[in-house]
C-alpha positions, 0 to 999 in steps of 0.5 A: 481857755482850758487848753491854754491853761493846761499848756501853760501849767505843763510848761511851768511844771516842766520848768520846775522839774528841770530846775530841781533836777538838772540846773546844777543843784543851785537850791541846795544851799546847805552844801555851800558852806565852810570846810568841815575840817580844822583850819591851817594858819594862813601864811604870808600877808593878806591885804584887805581892800575896802572901798568906802563912801559915806560908811562912817556908821559901819566901817569901824566895825568892819575894820575891827572884825578883820583885825580880830581874824584868827589863824591869819599870820599877817593882815593889812587893811587898806580903806579907800575913802571915796570922797566921803562927806562923813567921818569914814576915814576917822572911824576906821583909824579910831578903831585901829588906834583903840586896838593898838593896831594902827600899823595894820590899817592904811586909809587912802584918800580917793583921787578924782574919778577918771572917765570910764570907771565906776566909783567903787572900782576906781576906789578898789584899784587905788587900794589894790595898787597900794596893797600890791607893794606888800607882795601879799599872798592873797587880796581880800576885796570886801565891802565897808559894811561887812562884819566878818566872822573870826575865821572867815579869812582863814576859811576862804584861804582853806577853800583856795588851797583845798580846791586850787582855786584862784578866786573864792567868795562868800555870799554874806548873810543880809539883814532879814528882819522887816516884812519887806526883808523877809519877803524879798531878801531870801529871794535875792540869794535864791535868784542869784544862785539860779543865775549862777549855779555854784556847781557850774561856777566850780566846773572849769569846763563850763563858762558860768562865772559868778562871785559875791562882791561883799567878800572875795579872796583872790590870788594876786597873780590871778588878778594880774592874769585877768587884766586887773581891776582895770579890765572891769573898770566900767562894770556895775555888776563888778563881782561877776565881771571879775569872776568871768575875767578870772575864769576866762584867763584860766583861773578857777572860781568858787562861790559859796554861802556863809551864815557867820559873815553878814552885812550890817546894812539894813534895807528895811523898806520895800522902796529901799530894796526896789532901789537895790534891785533896779540899780543893776537889773537891766544891766544884767539883761545887757540893756536889751529890750528883747531880753527884758521881754524874755525875762518878763515872759520867763518870770510869768511862766515860772512863778506866776502861772502856778498861782493863776491856775490855782485860782481857776475853777478847773480841778485839773488846772488847780492840780497842775498849778499846785504841783508847780507851786509845791516844787517851787516851794521845795526849791526855795525852802532851803534858802528860807531856812538859811535866813531863819524863817519859818518854812511857810515863807517858801510859799511867798516866792510868786509874790516876791518874783512879781516884785522883782519883775516890776523892779526890773522893768523900772530898772530899764526905764531908769536906764533909758532916762539916763539914771542907770546904776544910781548909787550914793549920788552917782549914775554909773550905767548910762546909755552911751555916755561917759561915766559920771565924775565924782560929786 
């Protein structure tokens, strides 16, 4: 038993040494922010596309934050009302009227969802079709609940120009107020960057590609070269799918983190966060039971073994387990601090990882039951069946 524990502990320790030293520095989130230089005005037209389904609570604020962007010569917003049952369209138009900017906002009534498309991407496609008529210099693809900082668009454009990138995105700051959010929201960013190390995404010699769909700026010509939105029409992890398509077509991709632009939506409870994870987790594993088993084994070795060893009576196993846990906390601490939490929260990652593991298992069972990718009344990730039509 001691020997097995020592092997397990050594393996876990080796994993964390590797992650800290050789995995693209994914945990160094302080390096993923804005440019540290004055921003040049963004010339030409920026066309913002906002897919919105039952977003009356937030879309007005999102539209206002975009209309108040600084250092942008011209910005036009296309809100695609995706069969909302609330006042989504009215909320967007009301803000535009209040700011005397009605000519800068267009609301498009979404058409019937065709087979083979997810609801969000069909809405994005309709917005992009309308936006392209303006011959924009950049397309901003953003969610309906994102509050953009006043210089967010100009910052993204400056990153494009500085690195000659074709697609740049910010992972926006999520709400982190309740106990559930404090335990589970910082790990969401941590795990995302672990899967998609930004340094590897920037490297044209690596195949790694990822993006954060809440806030993406893309060159129209790069989107066309990647096959357009139609190339990813059935993907529920659409942001990373788009980044992959852009990179495979020869484009350059950048992913970062911003404290100033944030999501207005609060998940609040453990159940709400579990639903958010379960919506895409098994899709991330390509619907493979084998990959699911591998992910569970990897999570147990990496996050749970250290805690288990600390609970043993053997001092050497406790030392090995504690060493792994400390390296884990060291890697996680920058994300904890990004969310304004006390550094002691970095010790909670094993418990967060266990929650994510169980949510991933639930995601698999939902897929096998024909309820994969559930979002706002739609199941969008089904086993070998046509995509659900708009309700």
